[in-house]
OpenMM code with the backbone's topology and positions (N, CA, C; nanometers):
from openmm import Vec3, app, unit

residues = "UNK UNK UNK UNK UNK UNK UNK UNK UNK UNK UNK UNK UNK UNK UNK UNK UNK UNK UNK UNK UNK UNK UNK UNK UNK UNK UNK UNK UNK UNK UNK UNK UNK UNK UNK UNK UNK UNK UNK UNK UNK UNK UNK UNK UNK UNK UNK UNK UNK UNK UNK UNK UNK UNK UNK UNK UNK UNK UNK UNK UNK UNK UNK UNK UNK UNK UNK UNK UNK UNK UNK UNK UNK UNK UNK UNK UNK UNK UNK UNK UNK UNK UNK UNK UNK UNK UNK UNK UNK UNK UNK UNK UNK UNK UNK UNK UNK UNK UNK UNK UNK UNK UNK UNK UNK UNK UNK UNK UNK UNK UNK UNK UNK UNK UNK UNK UNK UNK UNK UNK UNK UNK UNK UNK UNK".split()
positions = [
    Vec3(8.0362, 12.5587, 15.5871),
    Vec3(7.9828, 12.5768, 15.5965),
    Vec3(7.8166, 12.6495, 15.6257),
    Vec3(7.7490, 12.7100, 15.6118),
    Vec3(7.6487, 12.7803, 15.7081),
    Vec3(7.6002, 12.6414, 15.7939),
    Vec3(7.5275, 12.6992, 15.8719),
    Vec3(7.4723, 12.6358, 16.0064),
    Vec3(7.3039, 12.5310, 15.9550),
    Vec3(7.2482, 12.6650, 15.8825),
    Vec3(7.1514, 12.6179, 15.8498),
    Vec3(7.1329, 12.4827, 15.6840),
    Vec3(7.2762, 12.5136, 15.6403),
    Vec3(7.3202, 12.4028, 15.5209),
    Vec3(7.3255, 12.2880, 15.5922),
    Vec3(7.4288, 12.2691, 15.7053),
    Vec3(7.5167, 12.1618, 15.7855),
    Vec3(7.3340, 12.0838, 15.8189),
    Vec3(7.2332, 12.1861, 15.8648),
    Vec3(7.1123, 12.0954, 15.9743),
    Vec3(7.0337, 11.9894, 15.8644),
    Vec3(7.0509, 12.1159, 15.6945),
    Vec3(6.9673, 12.0329, 15.6331),
    Vec3(7.0535, 11.9239, 15.5091),
    Vec3(7.1771, 11.9434, 15.5370),
    Vec3(7.2350, 11.7929, 15.4607),
    Vec3(7.2271, 11.7118, 15.5489),
    Vec3(7.2227, 11.7075, 15.6878),
    Vec3(7.2083, 11.6232, 15.7700),
    Vec3(7.0901, 11.5630, 15.7640),
    Vec3(7.0094, 11.6375, 15.7507),
    Vec3(6.8897, 11.5646, 15.7556),
    Vec3(6.8218, 11.5427, 15.6583),
    Vec3(6.8545, 11.5377, 15.4887),
    Vec3(6.8300, 11.4728, 15.4119),
    Vec3(6.9161, 11.3464, 15.3704),
    Vec3(6.9948, 11.3284, 15.4579),
    Vec3(7.1022, 11.2060, 15.4870),
    Vec3(7.0529, 11.0887, 15.5586),
    Vec3(7.0378, 11.1729, 15.6752),
    Vec3(6.9474, 11.1010, 15.8233),
    Vec3(6.8617, 11.0364, 15.8437),
    Vec3(6.7602, 11.1487, 15.7374),
    Vec3(6.5731, 11.0809, 15.7698),
    Vec3(6.6049, 10.9610, 15.6365),
    Vec3(6.6374, 10.9116, 15.5797),
    Vec3(6.5742, 10.8246, 15.4585),
    Vec3(6.6482, 10.7081, 15.5579),
    Vec3(6.7621, 10.7761, 15.5735),
    Vec3(6.8608, 10.6303, 15.6582),
    Vec3(6.7724, 10.5693, 15.7475),
    Vec3(6.7299, 10.6659, 15.8789),
    Vec3(6.6381, 10.5941, 15.9843),
    Vec3(6.4730, 10.5588, 15.8889),
    Vec3(6.4469, 10.6214, 15.8090),
    Vec3(6.3083, 10.5741, 15.7640),
    Vec3(6.3224, 10.4606, 15.6826),
    Vec3(6.4300, 10.4276, 15.6526),
    Vec3(6.3987, 10.2662, 15.5882),
    Vec3(6.4812, 10.1752, 15.7217),
    Vec3(6.4882, 10.2114, 15.8061),
    Vec3(6.5095, 10.0925, 15.9043),
    Vec3(6.6445, 10.0682, 15.9700),
    Vec3(6.7604, 10.1656, 15.8801),
    Vec3(6.8948, 10.1006, 15.9080),
    Vec3(6.9036, 10.1344, 16.0674),
    Vec3(6.9822, 10.0639, 16.1199),
    Vec3(7.0738, 10.1095, 16.2736),
    Vec3(7.1145, 10.2250, 16.2812),
    Vec3(7.1050, 10.2982, 16.3592),
    Vec3(7.1639, 10.4040, 16.4327),
    Vec3(7.3231, 10.4194, 16.3746),
    Vec3(7.3826, 10.3302, 16.4238),
    Vec3(7.5127, 10.2929, 16.4061),
    Vec3(7.5546, 10.3019, 16.2417),
    Vec3(7.4784, 10.2507, 16.1887),
    Vec3(7.4942, 10.2635, 16.0485),
    Vec3(7.5102, 10.4449, 16.0169),
    Vec3(7.4022, 10.5188, 16.0144),
    Vec3(7.3806, 10.6337, 16.0109),
    Vec3(7.5231, 10.7273, 16.0928),
    Vec3(7.5614, 10.6673, 16.2127),
    Vec3(7.6611, 10.6988, 16.2458),
    Vec3(7.8001, 10.6198, 16.1348),
    Vec3(7.7779, 10.5557, 16.1225),
    Vec3(7.9539, 10.5374, 16.0674),
    Vec3(7.9524, 10.5797, 15.9244),
    Vec3(7.8050, 10.6171, 15.8665),
    Vec3(7.8279, 10.6641, 15.7286),
    Vec3(7.8680, 10.7996, 15.7464),
    Vec3(7.8186, 10.8445, 15.8654),
    Vec3(7.8586, 11.0090, 15.8963),
    Vec3(8.0154, 11.0383, 15.9261),
    Vec3(8.0747, 10.9463, 15.9918),
    Vec3(8.2153, 10.9137, 16.0004),
    Vec3(8.2862, 10.9202, 15.8972),
    Vec3(8.2217, 10.8305, 15.8010),
    Vec3(8.2983, 10.7644, 15.6794),
    Vec3(8.3120, 10.9348, 15.6133),
    Vec3(8.1799, 11.0172, 15.5863),
    Vec3(8.2188, 11.1216, 15.5500),
    Vec3(8.2871, 11.2581, 15.6258),
    Vec3(8.2713, 11.2802, 15.7274),
    Vec3(8.3704, 11.3329, 15.7544),
    Vec3(8.5326, 11.3028, 15.7517),
    Vec3(8.5742, 11.1835, 15.7190),
    Vec3(8.7116, 11.1565, 15.6824),
    Vec3(8.7485, 11.1506, 15.5228),
    Vec3(8.6321, 11.1001, 15.4603),
    Vec3(8.6184, 11.1617, 15.3004),
    Vec3(8.6456, 11.3136, 15.2827),
    Vec3(8.5996, 11.3925, 15.3948),
    Vec3(8.5760, 11.5392, 15.3704),
    Vec3(8.6859, 11.5994, 15.3861),
    Vec3(8.7558, 11.5426, 15.4885),
    Vec3(8.9126, 11.6101, 15.5416),
    Vec3(9.0181, 11.5652, 15.4340),
    Vec3(9.0338, 11.4364, 15.3814),
    Vec3(9.0788, 11.3922, 15.2761),
    Vec3(9.0720, 11.4619, 15.1324),
    Vec3(8.9726, 11.5270, 15.0966),
    Vec3(8.9227, 11.6236, 14.9663),
    Vec3(8.9712, 11.7487, 14.9977),
    Vec3(8.9714, 11.8042, 15.1433),
    Vec3(8.9986, 11.9331, 15.1496),
    Vec3(9.1978, 11.9141, 15.1821),
    Vec3(9.2558, 11.7831, 15.1990),
    Vec3(9.3767, 11.8119, 15.2041),
    Vec3(9.4894, 11.8774, 15.1135),
    Vec3(9.5485, 11.8867, 15.1741),
    Vec3(9.6999, 11.9852, 15.0723),
    Vec3(9.7807, 11.8341, 14.9957),
    Vec3(9.6920, 11.7404, 14.9151),
    Vec3(9.7546, 11.6398, 14.8655),
    Vec3(9.8277, 11.6763, 14.7205),
    Vec3(9.9143, 11.6537, 14.7073),
    Vec3(9.9613, 11.6784, 14.5230),
    Vec3(9.9825, 11.6096, 14.4173),
    Vec3(9.8906, 11.5060, 14.4934),
    Vec3(9.8558, 11.3758, 14.3575),
    Vec3(9.8046, 11.4146, 14.2475),
    Vec3(9.8389, 11.3259, 14.1363),
    Vec3(9.7949, 11.3832, 14.0249),
    Vec3(9.6446, 11.3186, 13.9924),
    Vec3(9.6041, 11.2156, 14.0520),
    Vec3(9.4575, 11.2259, 14.0609),
    Vec3(9.3808, 11.2260, 13.9521),
    Vec3(9.4415, 11.2356, 13.8079),
    Vec3(9.3484, 11.2489, 13.7087),
    Vec3(9.2514, 11.1598, 13.6833),
    Vec3(9.3166, 11.0499, 13.6923),
    Vec3(9.2357, 10.8875, 13.6451),
    Vec3(9.0973, 10.8597, 13.7484),
    Vec3(9.0997, 10.8862, 13.8735),
    Vec3(9.0332, 10.8667, 13.9780),
    Vec3(8.9056, 10.9940, 13.9598),
    Vec3(9.0150, 11.1201, 13.9813),
    Vec3(8.9525, 11.2211, 13.9757),
    Vec3(8.8322, 11.2516, 13.8480),
    Vec3(8.7609, 11.1783, 13.7669),
    Vec3(8.7038, 11.1692, 13.6957),
    Vec3(8.5802, 11.1540, 13.7174),
    Vec3(8.6147, 11.0360, 13.8810),
    Vec3(8.5232, 10.9323, 13.8903),
    Vec3(8.4205, 10.9530, 14.0040),
    Vec3(8.5519, 11.0571, 14.1014),
    Vec3(8.5207, 11.0400, 14.2836),
    Vec3(8.5488, 11.1728, 14.2749),
    Vec3(8.5439, 11.2818, 14.3539),
    Vec3(8.5444, 11.4173, 14.4308),
    Vec3(8.7055, 11.3388, 14.4559),
    Vec3(8.8345, 11.4304, 14.4201),
    Vec3(8.9585, 11.4193, 14.5056),
    Vec3(9.0390, 11.5636, 14.5456),
    Vec3(9.1154, 11.5494, 14.6486),
    Vec3(9.1537, 11.7305, 14.6574),
    Vec3(9.1602, 11.7991, 14.5573),
    Vec3(9.2618, 11.7516, 14.4137),
    Vec3(9.3028, 11.8881, 14.3290),
    Vec3(9.0946, 11.9315, 14.2535),
    Vec3(9.0494, 11.7960, 14.2422),
    Vec3(8.9081, 11.8777, 14.1730),
    Vec3(8.8614, 11.9621, 14.2954),
    Vec3(8.8419, 11.9393, 14.3648),
    Vec3(8.8088, 12.0332, 14.4961),
    Vec3(8.8622, 12.1273, 14.5380),
    Vec3(9.0178, 12.1679, 14.5016),
    Vec3(9.0566, 12.2868, 14.5603),
    Vec3(8.9684, 12.3654, 14.4534),
    Vec3(8.9609, 12.3398, 14.3084),
    Vec3(8.9583, 12.3900, 14.2090),
    Vec3(8.7624, 12.4423, 14.2661),
    Vec3(8.7150, 12.4533, 14.3364),
    Vec3(8.5534, 12.4902, 14.4051),
    Vec3(8.6410, 12.5813, 14.4707),
    Vec3(8.7098, 12.6073, 14.5215),
    Vec3(8.7907, 12.6966, 14.6257),
    Vec3(8.8413, 12.8326, 14.5597),
    Vec3(8.8492, 12.7930, 14.4317),
    Vec3(8.9637, 12.8546, 14.3385),
    Vec3(8.8881, 13.0282, 14.2845),
    Vec3(8.9880, 13.1250, 14.2604),
    Vec3(8.9649, 13.2557, 14.2488),
    Vec3(8.9788, 13.3046, 14.1046),
    Vec3(9.0705, 13.1539, 14.0513),
    Vec3(9.0606, 13.1914, 13.8788),
    Vec3(8.9614, 13.2002, 13.8396),
    Vec3(8.9491, 13.2881, 13.7256),
    Vec3(8.8008, 13.3238, 13.6464),
    Vec3(8.7319, 13.1932, 13.6030),
    Vec3(8.8072, 13.1074, 13.5234),
    Vec3(8.7297, 13.0201, 13.4878),
    Vec3(8.6603, 12.9072, 13.5991),
    Vec3(8.7487, 12.8991, 13.7073),
    Vec3(8.6595, 12.7797, 13.8258),
    Vec3(8.5345, 12.8707, 13.9130),
    Vec3(8.5333, 12.9758, 13.8883),
    Vec3(8.4199, 13.0584, 13.9919),
    Vec3(8.2905, 12.9367, 13.9616),
    Vec3(8.1753, 12.9395, 14.0573),
    Vec3(8.0748, 12.8490, 14.1230),
    Vec3(8.0968, 12.7303, 14.0312),
    Vec3(8.2011, 12.6100, 14.0275),
    Vec3(8.2128, 12.5399, 13.9379),
    Vec3(8.2481, 12.4268, 14.0578),
    Vec3(8.2482, 12.3158, 14.0216),
    Vec3(8.2200, 12.1967, 14.1266),
    Vec3(8.2339, 12.1738, 14.2403),
    Vec3(8.0414, 12.1382, 14.2457),
    Vec3(8.0002, 12.1608, 14.3840),
    Vec3(7.9863, 12.0137, 14.4242),
    Vec3(7.9553, 11.9152, 14.3516),
    Vec3(7.9646, 11.7769, 14.4040),
    Vec3(8.0598, 11.7655, 14.5086),
    Vec3(8.0133, 11.6672, 14.6284),
    Vec3(8.0480, 11.6224, 14.7089),
    Vec3(8.1457, 11.4662, 14.6643),
    Vec3(8.0534, 11.3978, 14.6251),
    Vec3(8.1039, 11.2790, 14.5911),
    Vec3(8.1386, 11.2429, 14.4267),
    Vec3(8.0827, 11.2991, 14.3324),
    Vec3(8.0573, 11.2202, 14.2468),
    Vec3(8.0848, 11.3087, 14.1850),
    Vec3(8.1968, 11.3761, 14.0437),
    Vec3(8.1535, 11.4753, 13.9571),
    Vec3(8.0909, 11.4812, 13.8289),
    Vec3(8.0267, 11.3342, 13.8540),
    Vec3(7.9447, 11.3027, 13.7428),
    Vec3(7.8020, 11.4348, 13.7328),
    Vec3(7.7733, 11.4623, 13.8254),
    Vec3(7.7098, 11.5614, 13.8700),
    Vec3(7.7254, 11.7114, 13.8204),
    Vec3(7.8188, 11.7294, 13.8523),
    Vec3(7.9342, 11.8678, 13.7728),
    Vec3(7.9045, 11.8441, 13.6407),
    Vec3(7.9393, 11.7141, 13.5485),
    Vec3(7.9115, 11.7495, 13.4022),
    Vec3(7.8051, 11.7405, 13.3717),
    Vec3(7.6547, 11.6943, 13.4667),
    Vec3(7.5186, 11.6676, 13.4038),
    Vec3(7.4987, 11.8798, 13.4154),
    Vec3(7.5329, 11.8889, 13.5245),
    Vec3(7.4765, 12.0580, 13.5464),
    Vec3(7.5958, 12.1438, 13.4816),
    Vec3(7.6531, 12.0994, 13.4109),
    Vec3(7.7272, 12.2515, 13.3583),
    Vec3(7.8842, 12.2669, 13.4424),
    Vec3(7.9252, 12.2318, 13.5995),
    Vec3(7.9379, 12.3128, 13.6339),
    Vec3(8.1194, 12.2538, 13.6634),
    Vec3(8.1589, 12.1548, 13.5730),
    Vec3(8.2477, 12.0556, 13.5857),
    Vec3(8.3734, 12.1388, 13.5479),
    Vec3(8.4589, 12.1462, 13.6152),
    Vec3(8.6387, 12.1940, 13.5534),
    Vec3(8.7150, 12.1495, 13.6375),
    Vec3(8.7743, 12.0578, 13.6014),
    Vec3(8.9440, 11.9758, 13.6478),
    Vec3(9.0275, 11.9542, 13.5121),
    Vec3(9.1112, 12.0906, 13.4504),
    Vec3(9.1916, 12.0639, 13.3626),
    Vec3(9.3123, 11.9821, 13.4004),
    Vec3(9.3845, 11.9589, 13.3112),
    Vec3(9.4704, 11.8083, 13.3681),
    Vec3(9.5381, 11.8852, 13.4170),
    Vec3(9.6159, 11.8002, 13.5344),
    Vec3(9.7096, 11.8387, 13.5688),
    Vec3(9.7386, 12.0264, 13.6538),
    Vec3(9.6832, 12.0559, 13.6255),
    Vec3(9.6802, 12.2267, 13.6635),
    Vec3(9.6322, 12.2402, 13.8391),
    Vec3(9.6561, 12.3049, 13.8770),
    Vec3(9.6236, 12.3607, 14.0018),
    Vec3(9.6122, 12.5257, 14.0166),
    Vec3(9.4877, 12.5744, 14.1029),
    Vec3(9.4424, 12.7343, 14.1391),
    Vec3(9.5422, 12.7835, 14.1754),
    Vec3(9.5887, 12.9339, 14.1168),
    Vec3(9.6414, 13.0109, 14.1611),
    Vec3(9.6747, 13.0485, 14.2914),
    Vec3(9.4949, 13.1095, 14.3129),
    Vec3(9.4724, 13.1745, 14.4564),
    Vec3(9.3432, 13.1035, 14.4906),
    Vec3(9.3009, 13.1003, 14.5708),
    Vec3(9.1674, 13.0527, 14.6641),
    Vec3(9.1033, 13.1432, 14.7648),
    Vec3(8.9741, 13.1574, 14.7904),
    Vec3(8.8916, 13.2607, 14.8825),
    Vec3(8.7632, 13.2424, 14.8209),
    Vec3(8.6963, 13.3720, 14.8563),
    Vec3(8.5457, 13.3846, 14.7642),
    Vec3(8.6003, 13.5140, 14.6827),
    Vec3(8.5337, 13.5523, 14.5770),
    Vec3(8.5460, 13.6628, 14.4897),
    Vec3(8.5137, 13.7963, 14.4990),
    Vec3(8.4074, 13.7980, 14.6433),
    Vec3(8.3870, 13.9321, 14.6565),
    Vec3(8.3738, 13.9241, 14.8235),
    Vec3(8.3706, 14.0505, 14.8750),
    Vec3(8.3622, 14.0595, 15.0839),
    Vec3(8.2831, 14.0058, 15.0816),
    Vec3(8.3084, 13.9353, 15.2237),
    Vec3(8.2374, 13.9052, 15.3235),
    Vec3(8.1760, 13.9806, 15.4440),
    Vec3(8.1060, 14.0163, 15.4938),
    Vec3(8.0708, 14.0460, 15.5786),
    Vec3(8.1556, 13.9834, 15.7118),
    Vec3(8.2044, 14.1260, 15.7858),
    Vec3(8.2842, 14.0434, 15.9169),
    Vec3(8.1780, 14.0764, 16.0341),
    Vec3(8.1730, 13.9429, 16.1526),
    Vec3(8.0644, 13.9860, 16.2351),
    Vec3(8.0074, 13.8571, 16.2219),
    Vec3(7.9622, 13.7621, 16.3019),
    Vec3(7.8864, 13.6325, 16.3391),
    Vec3(7.7646, 13.6805, 16.3292),
    Vec3(7.6728, 13.7567, 16.2905),
    Vec3(7.5518, 13.7728, 16.2604),
    Vec3(7.5236, 13.8728, 16.1341),
    Vec3(7.6294, 13.9178, 16.0738),
    Vec3(7.6523, 13.9566, 15.9264),
    Vec3(7.6872, 13.8309, 15.8615),
    Vec3(7.7239, 13.7345, 15.8797),
    Vec3(7.7855, 13.6227, 15.7657),
    Vec3(7.6804, 13.5440, 15.8037),
    Vec3(7.5837, 13.5183, 15.8981),
    Vec3(7.5185, 13.4429, 15.9072),
    Vec3(7.3751, 13.4958, 15.8457),
    Vec3(7.3403, 13.5604, 15.7906),
    Vec3(7.2473, 13.6430, 15.7095),
    Vec3(7.3257, 13.6965, 15.6004),
    Vec3(7.4169, 13.6743, 15.5774),
    Vec3(7.4885, 13.7137, 15.4296),
    Vec3(7.4201, 13.6423, 15.3061),
    Vec3(7.4061, 13.4958, 15.3141),
    Vec3(7.3096, 13.4102, 15.2002),
    Vec3(7.2268, 13.3989, 15.1873),
    Vec3(7.0980, 13.5453, 15.2598),
    Vec3(6.9556, 13.5022, 15.2433),
    Vec3(6.9817, 13.7018, 15.1940),
    Vec3(7.0472, 13.7666, 15.1760),
    Vec3(7.0887, 13.9157, 15.1489),
    Vec3(7.1179, 13.9027, 14.9911),
    Vec3(7.0138, 13.9633, 14.9226),
    Vec3(6.9785, 14.0324, 14.7888),
    Vec3(7.0866, 14.1174, 14.7253),
    Vec3(7.1815, 14.0668, 14.6419),
    Vec3(7.2963, 14.1425, 14.5892),
    Vec3(7.2544, 14.1824, 14.5389),
    Vec3(7.3609, 14.2983, 14.4837),
    Vec3(7.3032, 14.4377, 14.4062),
    Vec3(7.3284, 14.4012, 14.2437),
    Vec3(7.2800, 14.4413, 14.1605),
    Vec3(7.3242, 14.3838, 14.0365),
    Vec3(7.4394, 14.4769, 13.9361),
] * unit.nanometer
topology = app.Topology()
chain = topology.addChain("A")
for resn in residues:
    res = topology.addResidue(resn, chain)
    for name in ("N", "CA", "C"):
        topology.addAtom(name, app.Element.getBySymbol(name[0]), res)
């Protein structure tokens, strides 16, 4: 994740919790749960998760987000609920299939500064 994305994402989740008067311990518990769930989603678990994967983001669903397979590029952006990808037309969860390859479909620049600026550069058509 890009540094700015982390700051914005934590702000979007933390500010409402604090604004509505939740205790800081509730926010800490939420962030802890999110980090554990994120580890599960990125785990290399080979379960089928077909039924559960329609309602909650599971490892196989999220693996398609990182896939290089042409049909999976720019798909599965939801963090918790695949329904959001269904609504926005970015849902891809073929039954019992796993991606063939993982990565980024284009060359990413080398070096910290270049990678930091990369999301803000305009790409040539």
